[in-house]
C-alpha positions in Angstrom: 129.0 133.5 144.4 127.6 133.6 140.9 127.7 136.9 139.1 125.6 137.5 136.0 126.5 140.3 133.6 124.1 141.4 131.0 125.1 143.4 127.9 122.5 145.1 125.7 123.2 146.4 122.2 120.7 148.9 121.1 119.9 148.6 117.4 117.7 150.8 115.3 114.7 148.6 114.4 111.1 149.2 113.4 108.2 147.0 114.6 107.9 145.5 111.1 111.5 144.5 111.0 111.3 142.8 114.4 108.2 140.9 113.1 110.4 139.6 110.2 113.1 138.4 112.6 110.5 136.5 114.7 109.1 135.0 111.6 112.6 133.8 110.5 113.2 132.4 113.9 109.9 130.4 113.8 110.7 129.2 110.3 114.2 127.9 111.2 112.9 126.4 114.4 110.3 124.4 112.3 113.1 123.3 110.0 115.2 122.2 113.0 112.2 120.2 114.3 111.9 118.4 111.0 115.7 117.7 110.8 115.7 116.4 114.4 112.8 114.0 113.6 114.6 112.8 110.5 117.9 112.1 112.3 116.2 110.2 115.1 114.3 108.0 112.6 117.5 107.5 110.6 119.5 106.5 113.8 116.7 104.1 114.8 116.7 102.5 111.3 120.4 102.0 111.4 120.2 100.3 114.8 117.4 98.0 113.8 118.0 94.6 112.2 115.5 91.8 111.5 113.3 91.3 114.6 115.5 93.6 116.8 115.4 97.3 117.2 112.7 100.0 117.0 109.3 99.6 115.4 107.2 102.7 114.9 103.5 101.9 115.5 102.1 105.4 115.2 103.5 108.8 114.2 100.9 111.6 113.9 100.5 115.3 114.8 98.5 116.3 117.9 97.1 119.4 119.5 96.5 119.8 123.2 95.6 122.6 125.6 98.5 121.9 127.9 101.3 121.1 125.4 100.1 122.9 122.3 100.8 121.5 118.8 103.3 118.7 118.5 104.0 115.1 117.4 102.7 111.9 119.0 104.8 108.7 118.5 104.2 105.2 119.7 107.2 102.8 119.4 108.2 99.3 120.4 111.9 98.7 121.4 113.2 95.2 121.2 116.4 95.2 123.2 117.5 91.5 123.2 120.8 92.1 121.3 121.6 95.2 123.3 121.4 93.6 126.7 124.4 91.9 128.4 124.7 88.2 128.0 124.2 87.4 131.7 120.9 89.3 131.6 119.6 87.4 128.6 120.2 84.1 130.3 117.9 85.0 133.2 115.3 87.3 131.6 112.7 86.0 129.2 112.6 87.5 125.7 109.4 89.4 126.6 111.2 91.2 129.5 113.5 93.0 127.0 110.6 94.6 125.0 109.3 98.0 125.9 106.7 100.3 124.4 107.2 104.1 124.4 104.4 106.7 123.9 105.7 110.2 123.5 104.0 113.6 123.1 106.7 115.9 121.8 105.7 119.6 121.6 109.1 121.3 121.8 110.0 122.5 124.4 107.4 120.5 126.3 107.5 116.7 126.1 105.7 113.9 127.9 106.9 110.3 127.6 105.4 107.1 128.9 107.3 103.8 128.9 105.6 100.4 129.4 107.6 97.1 129.9 105.9 94.0 128.5 
């Protein structure tokens, strides 16, 4: 049996003060989003070499009724060097290429993957 305990700490706060806290949370959330995008791009750059790795085709903001505001990215992953040797002997080079289209509107995300 799971038991949930909730503790509440009552703090004296005016409506204006609570608005400032929400504004700070939104600002830091936006900074987190930028830092996350930076670290993902840096990791992809470090794992790419020559013709292998990740190629970013498109990276732009979008706005949608369902997801809200977010970032659309279209990428191509070339995975020849990441695949096991036994797979590369059977699979043609085109089979180890995939394209990803992602609509990221944190906390909602939609990703489509297409194999060539």
